[in-house]
C-alpha positions as CSV (number, residue, x, y, z in Angstrom):
1,M,5.7,-16.0,-7.5
2,N,7.2,-17.9,-4.6
3,A,5.3,-18.5,-1.4
4,S,6.9,-15.8,0.8
5,V,6.2,-13.1,-1.9
6,A,2.6,-14.2,-2.2
7,Q,2.3,-14.1,1.6
8,T,3.7,-10.7,1.7
9,C,1.3,-9.5,-1.0
10,I,-1.6,-11.0,0.8
11,E,-0.5,-9.5,4.1
12,S,-0.2,-6.0,2.6
13,K,-3.7,-6.3,1.0
14,V,-5.4,-7.6,4.1
15,I,-3.9,-4.9,6.2
16,A,-4.9,-2.2,3.6
17,L,-8.5,-3.6,3.5
18,L,-8.7,-3.7,7.3
19,S,-7.3,-0.1,7.5
20,G,-10.0,1.0,5.2
21,Y,-12.7,-0.7,7.3
22,F,-11.5,0.4,10.7
23,P,-11.2,4.1,11.7
24,T,-7.5,3.3,12.5
25,S,-4.7,4.6,10.4
26,L,-2.6,2.2,8.2
27,G,0.4,2.4,10.5
28,K,-1.6,1.2,13.5
29,I,-2.8,-2.1,12.0
30,G,-0.2,-4.8,11.7
31,S,-0.2,-8.6,11.5
32,C,0.2,-8.8,15.3
33,S,-2.9,-6.6,15.9
34,R,-5.4,-8.5,18.0
35,L,-9.0,-8.3,16.7
36,V,-10.9,-7.9,19.9
37,E,-8.4,-6.2,22.2
38,D,-6.8,-3.8,19.6
39,L,-9.4,-3.3,17.0
40,N,-12.6,-3.8,19.0
41,V,-13.9,-6.3,16.5
42,D,-17.5,-7.6,17.2
43,S,-19.5,-10.3,15.4
44,V,-20.9,-7.8,12.9
45,D,-17.4,-6.7,12.0
46,V,-16.3,-10.3,11.5
47,V,-19.2,-10.8,8.9
48,E,-18.2,-7.6,7.1
49,I,-14.5,-8.6,7.1
50,I,-15.5,-12.0,5.7
51,I,-17.5,-10.5,2.9
52,M,-14.8,-7.9,2.2
53,L,-12.1,-10.6,2.0
54,D,-14.2,-13.0,-0.1
55,E,-14.8,-10.2,-2.7
56,A,-11.3,-8.8,-2.7
57,F,-9.5,-12.2,-3.0
58,N,-12.3,-14.2,-4.8
59,I,-12.2,-16.8,-2.0
60,D,-14.6,-18.6,0.3
61,L,-13.3,-18.7,3.9
62,P,-14.4,-21.8,5.8
63,P,-16.2,-21.1,9.0
64,Y,-13.9,-23.3,11.1
65,Q,-11.0,-21.0,10.2
66,V,-12.9,-17.8,10.9
67,E,-13.9,-19.1,14.4
68,A,-10.2,-19.4,15.2
69,W,-9.4,-15.8,14.3
70,N,-7.7,-13.9,17.2
71,S,-5.3,-11.6,15.3
72,V,-4.7,-10.0,11.9
73,S,-2.1,-12.7,11.3
74,D,-4.8,-15.4,11.7
75,I,-6.8,-13.7,8.9
76,I,-3.7,-13.5,6.7
77,H,-3.2,-17.2,7.1
78,S,-6.7,-18.1,6.3
79,V,-6.7,-16.0,3.2
80,A,-3.3,-17.5,2.1
81,A,-4.6,-21.0,2.7
82,A,-7.8,-20.3,0.8
83,R,-5.7,-19.0,-2.1
84,G,-3.3,-22.0,-1.9
85,A,-0.4,-19.7,-1.1
């Protein structure tokens, strides 16, 4: 699987997981969605998201990457980096 296909698969899965977590429909969450401004993410949500992603992708996200999250795209890049994609 090439890098762009892997990235697209990761993006789709991350958006699906976030759509299941947030009371927002799948069509409203995209890679450009901002965590605080658009999704109202708080610190408890971040912990839940980390746990959800760690379990779904069998990864361990480094804290320095999580601290830099501002958008769904940032989460996708962190997951891709942790998976080596």
